[in-house]
N, C-alpha and C positions, 0 to 999 in steps of 0.2 A: 520572509523565510529566515530562519536562523541556521547558520552553518558553523560546524566546529572545524577550525583550521587544522587541528591535529588528528582528529578522529575520522573525518570524512563523512560524518552523518549529516543529514538534513532534517530539520523539523519545522513545522509551521510556527510562525511567529504569532503568539496569542493576540498581539496588537492588531493583526491583520484580519482576524476573524475567519470567516469561511474562505475568503480570498487566499489566505495563507495556506489553508489546507489544500485548496486546489493547486496552488503553486508547488507545494511539497509533493503532491501526487504526480504532477507532471515531471518533476525532477527525479522522482524515484522510478518512473515508468521504465526507462532504459535499463536501469540496474535490475529491476524485477524481471524483465524479459530475458536479459542475458543470463541471469543466475537461477531463476526459478522456473521459467516456462518449460524447459526440457523435462522437468520433473512432474509437471502437472498431469493429472489423469485426462485421458481423452473424453471420458464421460463427464460432461458438464453438469450432470445432476448429482455428482458426488458431493458429499457433505464436507464443508471446510470449517474448521475451528481455528480461530486465531486467539491463542491464549496470551493475554497481555497486549491487546491490539492498540492501545493508546488512542490515537485519533482515527484509527481505522483505515490508514493509507493502504495497507496490503489487502484489506477486504474490498476496498474500492477497486483496486487493480484486478482482483479476482472477478468482481462483478463486471468490470469492463471486458473481461475475457469470456463472459457468458455463463459463469457460475451463478447459481441462484440460491442454493441452500447454504447460506453463510451465517456464521455465529461468531461473535467476538466478545470477550470480556476481559 
């Protein structure tokens, strides 16, 4: 995982491959729950579009919360 000491962001380390993405997803999970979960629709069939999804970390977190109609680019 790569961390920015000044900006507070976390990103997967390309050297770690899939393991890095999993580690970044775990690290972002608490942030996601705290900041986004209150705003999520209760209807888990709602469409989710992640524009500029990068590695898909947020799409994975949506999927983990039961959303199935996900699109990212």
